[in-house]
DRENNUMAR-49358 format. One record per residue (C-alpha): x, y, z. Coordinates in steps of 0.05 Angstrom, whole numbers. Layout:
BEGIN
east/north/up
X/Y/Z
...
***
This chain:
BEGIN
east/north/up
77/416/-223
67/431/-297
39/375/-339
86/342/-389
61/342/-460
85/303/-521
109/367/-555
150/384/-492
180/314/-494
195/316/-568
230/383/-562
276/353/-509
289/291/-551
304/333/-612
358/369/-571
389/301/-557
395/287/-632
336/241/-636
286/241/-692
215/265/-678
158/251/-674
168/195/-624
155/128/-657
85/106/-639
70/37/-609
3/18/-579
31/-9/-512
77/50/-501
62/107/-452
118/155/-465
89/210/-421
84/168/-358
135/113/-370
204/142/-386
232/74/-404
179/69/-458
213/126/-494
276/85/-501
237/22/-518
198/59/-572
261/83/-607
292/13/-600
229/-21/-627
228/28/-685
299/7/-704
279/-66/-701
219/-54/-746
265/-22/-797
313/-81/-796
266/-140/-799
194/-154/-820
155/-161/-755
92/-140/-719
99/-71/-688
69/-90/-621
112/-153/-618
173/-110/-632
158/-64/-574
141/-122/-527
206/-157/-545
247/-100/-514
258/-105/-440
302/-74/-387
357/-123/-368
356/-154/-299
431/-155/-293
481/-101/-312
526/-155/-341
472/-167/-393
472/-94/-416
418/-44/-404
365/-72/-452
349/-141/-477
314/-160/-542
278/-227/-538
285/-255/-608
230/-308/-606
182/-254/-583
206/-206/-638
197/-257/-694
158/-318/-672
179/-380/-709
246/-352/-730
313/-383/-712
350/-338/-663
418/-363/-686
402/-339/-756
365/-276/-737
415/-249/-686
475/-238/-732
431/-204/-784
405/-154/-732
475/-142/-704
502/-129/-773
446/-82/-795
440/-44/-729
455/29/-743
522/55/-717
528/121/-682
457/120/-656
444/176/-605
414/127/-554
442/58/-565
510/26/-572
516/-34/-620
483/-98/-593
515/-166/-582
488/-237/-587
471/-277/-525
432/-341/-542
360/-324/-557
373/-251/-537
407/-190/-563
438/-146/-509
455/-73/-516
474/-12/-474
448/59/-472
498/115/-481
513/139/-411
511/213/-429
439/211/-454
399/189/-393
417/247/-346
396/298/-399
331/260/-412
308/232/-346
328/286/-296
291/344/-328
231/298/-338
228/278/-265
239/350/-244
181/374/-288
133/319/-265
151/327/-192
97/298/-146
61/269/-207
121/229/-231
100/156/-236
25/171/-238
-24/181/-294
-77/228/-267
-121/218/-328
-135/146/-309
-187/168/-259
-226/219/-300
-292/208/-336
-265/232/-403
-189/228/-407
-189/266/-473
-222/327/-441
-182/372/-393
-248/395/-362
-271/325/-345
-291/308/-274
-258/252/-234
-291/185/-225
-315/167/-156
-287/109/-116
-308/82/-49
-257/41/-10
-282/1/49
-228/-24/96
-211/-40/169
-283/-52/191
-269/-82/260
-323/-111/304
-324/-61/361
-350/-113/409
-287/-155/404
-212/-147/397
-178/-112/339
-148/-170/300
-89/-177/252
-136/-181/193
-165/-113/212
-96/-83/217
-77/-109/148
-143/-86/119
-131/-17/147
-61/-11/116
-79/-43/49
-142/-1/45
-102/62/56
-53/41/2
-111/27/-46
-140/96/-32
-72/130/-41
-56/98/-108
-125/113/-136
-122/185/-113
-54/193/-147
-87/169/-211
-140/221/-210
-198/186/-175
-242/221/-123
-236/172/-65
-282/165/-5
-254/121/51
-306/81/91
-300/41/155
-360/-5/162
-360/-21/236
-389/-83/266
-432/-44/315
-495/-86/316
-515/-158/321
-505/-212/373
-433/-194/390
-456/-125/411
-515/-157/447
-466/-201/486
-426/-139/506
-491/-106/526
-506/-165/572
-436/-157/599
-447/-84/612
-511/-98/651
-473/-150/693
-405/-118/702
-408/-46/678
-385/9/726
-399/83/713
-339/101/757
-290/58/719
-322/78/653
-310/152/668
-237/138/686
-220/98/623
-280/79/580
-242/36/530
-203/-3/581
-266/-15/621
-304/-40/560
-247/-88/545
-251/-113/616
-326/-123/610
-316/-158/544
-266/-207/574
-311/-223/633
-374/-237/593
-334/-274/540
-304/-320/593
-375/-335/619
-401/-347/549
-343/-389/523
-364/-457/554
-434/-450/526
-407/-431/457
-360/-490/457
-416/-537/479
-461/-513/423
-406/-521/372
-389/-591/396
-462/-612/395
-470/-584/324
-408/-622/299
-431/-686/332
-501/-680/301
-472/-670/232
-429/-732/240
-491/-773/257
-533/-741/202
-580/-710/253
-612/-641/252
-559/-597/285
-610/-540/292
-652/-581/341
-591/-603/381
-563/-533/390
-631/-501/402
-635/-531/472
-566/-506/492
-580/-437/464
-647/-430/498
-616/-418/567
-557/-385/603
-517/-330/571
-541/-351/502
-613/-335/522
-593/-269/555
-554/-249/492
-612/-267/446
-661/-230/490
-616/-168/491
-610/-171/415
-686/-175/408
-691/-113/452
-642/-78/405
-682/-99/343
-747/-77/376
-718/-9/392
-715/-16/467
-689/51/492
-643/24/545
-611/-29/500
-603/19/442
-574/73/488
-521/24/513
-502/6/441
-497/79/420
-454/96/480
-407/38/466
-403/57/393
-386/130/405
-331/115/455
-299/63/409
-306/105/346
-269/162/381
-215/114/404
-207/82/336
-204/150/303
-144/167/347
-113/100/332
-119/109/257
-91/180/263
-28/152/295
-20/108/233
-29/170/189
-96/143/164
-164/176/164
-234/154/144
-287/198/112
-346/157/136
-352/114/198
-411/73/175
-435/10/208
-489/-42/216
-528/1/264
-536/57/213
-570/15/159
-642/36/153
-698/-12/169
-735/13/107
-679/-9/60
-673/-77/95
-749/-86/89
-746/-66/16
-695/-118/-3
-723/-173/41
-790/-163/7
-757/-162/-61
-721/-228/-47
-787/-260/-26
-825/-232/-86
-774/-262/-133
-780/-329/-99
-707/-330/-79
-718/-346/-5
-733/-411/30
-740/-432/102
-688/-481/129
-687/-501/202
-728/-441/222
-681/-392/186
-695/-356/120
-640/-363/69
-627/-343/-4
-623/-405/-48
-559/-390/-87
-540/-462/-103
-599/-468/-150
-570/-408/-187
-500/-435/-196
-461/-413/-135
-439/-474/-94
-434/-440/-27
-474/-443/37
-538/-404/30
-534/-335/62
-586/-323/117
-629/-261/117
-668/-281/181
-640/-327/234
-683/-378/270
-701/-327/324
-731/-283/270
-676/-230/274
-646/-196/213
-577/-221/197
-510/-188/182
-517/-209/109
-583/-173/100
-557/-110/133
-494/-112/90
-535/-122/26
-577/-61/44
-515/-21/64
-483/-31/-5
-546/-8/-41
-552/53/5
-480/72/-12
-495/67/-85
-554/114/-77
-517/162/-32
-450/168/-68
-468/148/-140
-399/117/-145
-365/90/-207
-329/36/-167
-327/7/-97
-271/-35/-69
-277/-79/-8
-209/-93/24
-222/-151/71
-208/-222/90
-264/-269/71
-263/-342/91
-337/-359/82
-351/-331/13
-387/-269/38
-370/-226/-22
-385/-278/-76
-452/-289/-41
-465/-214/-39
-449/-205/-113
-492/-265/-132
-553/-241/-93
-547/-171/-124
-543/-204/-192
-606/-245/-177
-640/-180/-158
-627/-154/-229
-571/-107/-204
-516/-131/-251
-496/-60/-267
-481/-48/-193
-443/-114/-188
-398/-92/-245
-376/-33/-202
-357/-76/-142
-289/-108/-129
-266/-150/-71
-191/-146/-54
-178/-207/-11
-130/-213/48
-107/-274/87
-138/-277/156
-79/-319/182
-42/-275/231
10/-284/285
-10/-219/320
-56/-250/372
-6/-304/389
50/-254/399
9/-201/436
-37/-246/476
-110/-232/490
-142/-169/515
-96/-120/479
-119/-51/461
-103/-25/390
-61/32/418
-19/-19/456
5/-45/388
32/23/368
59/37/438
103/-24/431
128/1/364
145/69/395
184/35/451
222/-12/405
238/44/356
266/89/411
308/32/439
333/19/369
354/92/361
390/91/428
426/27/407
447/60/341
476/128/359
500/141/288
429/133/262
403/175/319
448/233/299
412/235/232
341/220/254
339/247/325
315/215/389
251/253/403
187/216/420
158/240/354
217/213/314
212/146/350
137/143/337
144/159/263
200/108/258
158/54/290
99/69/244
145/67/184
171/-1/205
100/-27/213
76/0/146
135/-27/107
134/-96/138
59/-102/128
66/-84/55
127/-126/41
89/-191/29
31/-210/-15
-39/-198/10
-57/-272/14
6/-291/52
5/-304/127
9/-242/171
80/-246/199
77/-199/259
146/-181/287
155/-115/325
231/-123/333
237/-138/259
196/-78/240
240/-29/279
308/-57/258
353/-22/207
360/-83/162
360/-65/88
290/-52/61
259/-39/129
219/23/144
273/48/191
326/38/137
284/78/87
275/135/136
349/136/154
373/142/82
319/192/65
343/235/123
416/228/100
397/250/30
356/308/56
414/333/98
458/337/37
405/372/-5
389/421/51
461/445/48
453/466/-25
408/513/-64
343/481/-88
340/516/-155
402/493/-191
410/503/-265
452/449/-298
483/458/-367
489/402/-418
564/401/-403
551/391/-329
503/334/-342
561/301/-377
596/293/-310
545/239/-292
583/191/-336
597/132/-291
564/64/-294
534/76/-225
499/138/-250
469/99/-308
444/43/-262
412/93/-214
379/131/-271
351/68/-301
324/49/-232
289/117/-226
259/103/-294
229/38/-268
187/72/-214
127/86/-259
127/12/-280
126/-9/-207
67/38/-195
28/10/-254
40/-61/-229
16/-41/-160
-46/-7/-188
-63/-67/-231
-56/-118/-175
-67/-73/-114
-5/-106/-84
38/-53/-49
93/-105/-50
113/-76/-118
129/-9/-84
165/-37/-24
206/-81/-71
223/-20/-113
247/17/-50
286/-45/-30
323/-41/-97
331/35/-98
359/46/-27
424/5/-37
439/46/-100
430/110/-60
471/80/-2
530/69/-49
529/142/-70
522/172/-1
574/126/30
622/142/-28
612/216/-17
624/209/57
689/171/44
711/225/-5
696/279/46
738/243/97
798/237/50
790/303/12
850/347/24
889/292/61
964/299/45
1000/242/12
1072/224/30
1114/190/83
1077/173/146
1129/211/188
1111/276/152
1036/268/152
1020/303/218
1065/363/204
1040/370/133
968/366/154
975/419/208
1021/468/171
1000/464/98
927/443/96
875/489/127
817/453/160
754/453/116
684/461/140
634/406/123
600/454/75
665/467/38
678/392/33
609/380/4
617/435/-46
681/404/-71
654/334/-75
582/343/-100
573/375/-168
511/412/-190
491/354/-234
499/306/-176
453/351/-134
400/349/-189
408/273/-190
398/270/-114
337/316/-121
307/266/-170
321/209/-122
288/247/-66
227/262/-109
219/188/-127
228/169/-53
174/220/-34
126/192/-85
139/120/-67
136/132/8
71/171/0
37/112/-32
55/68/28
34/122/78
105/137/101
116/209/124
189/231/124
214/244/195
224/319/206
295/344/210
317/340/283
326/406/318
397/426/336
408/405/408
431/458/456
498/451/490
463/438/557
413/389/527
411/321/561
446/266/523
413/199/514
456/147/548
***
């Protein structure tokens, strides 16, 4: 799509009878925020009527939350701090220019002034703007470039780390949320011009993998592995975990009891962990660290199988990763480099046989991160520290975002240690986007579930929901692909409909229902809208007179809603909360619903004869020829209405794309002899 420039915009505004250039206000972004155009002209009027700060004038103008309060609201205390609204309001009302091309005269409402926009202006302003911006509407692609003032500037580089499951254990709710929120973060930054690399830092090393390695040596079967490698690894995991659980619980209980008594918990747990599965696990891990060929080969084999499986799982979600990194891929040289650097700077001390970084002395009141455990093995923290530095060297990024739950202060510790290593410049490029690790997924699915089983249940529920709603199925179809896409849409919308730090409310039936605001509901109304647009030419030229047919209050409300989309995007970019986008869709869909339902009702009544009931049947059959659906639509839907619907579809496409929702393809026309779903 062609880029929109200020001269383009001013030419369009001049045709609407507005003065140019556009009044300039520092907070305004008239190219990317259509409502800022209206706010700029309104603020300019206010500045001409009363002595006030220009920025305060702009910020005092807001879109009204309720149509009963007009289209725009002026907050008088914000416009003129310290003034008396009761005295200021009548002055502004009296002085407000009559016959303004954009605004009707305002009225007083307490500390506010309310006013409406002339209905005939918005279609001529907003619809061509949305059409010209197309897939870029709502996004400022210059945000992510090195030099926004230069068209030749290169994009800035962003790394997004998300999902990052431990491949030796079950895929948890926090990993699912991290996957979805990480994809959203990548999408919204890409839309704003950044060059994004998506990383998945797998937990593919350490004592969890060592425990699975012990399990493989005890319970592994080449025959079962060949038949279904992932299922067999899960079975091995469950068996070794069941054996290990009593020892793990005993160690934890002994540690807690020692802490209560003020005793050294390291000594108490050392005896428990020196025998049984604990000892076997620690021995296997030492073999891994020492490069034992058999142990390392087992780990590599497990990793490859599970990476392939996870890749397929993510693909079903419509998500891909550019780099499947992991603990096992961090170089020993980098770990040695930073361990030595920590020691040289005197930042390490030995506590209970383990080597830790003393961060409390340097102002961070968290438990000291270990770099070597009491067995002498390198820790997860040391590997992660080295991994972050290796990424910096490899990608030379401008920013890296970690989308992850963090209950033990891992990221504050990481940033602090990097700072202590005189790497403050790198720390400034790092951002942790936290998630709640509280999830109902495990409770509802039980233990031992495979990631694909989650999506299989969505597919099943979505198909059953289609069968139970035949009217919806007529629009969406009942193919396996449609059901799968519907299920994924339900999952993505529900997962992004709450704040990141809220509890993970996992409900498959809720995700696949057609309740307002659900993913299924969004897909259904998108398909309804597409069916109407597919019946009409795409390239429709609309005259100024035809735009004037969009003169009802409902048209104005819908257009103002479309104008709010860029604001929702900016809020989502600032907070990295996709809730802003799902909330926007939740507000947009009912407005679209009203239009499509109204059109359907008109089609049903169009051409119906009026008169006595006794004469209806004869009149209908003799005087009124039956119309085709296409003829009915042509009578009901004007060219301007089609352009309005095209704008709605474009905004839906842009919003759904941020959330990772792919519109369900139009169902193929069923043959006469096609089987019917009962």
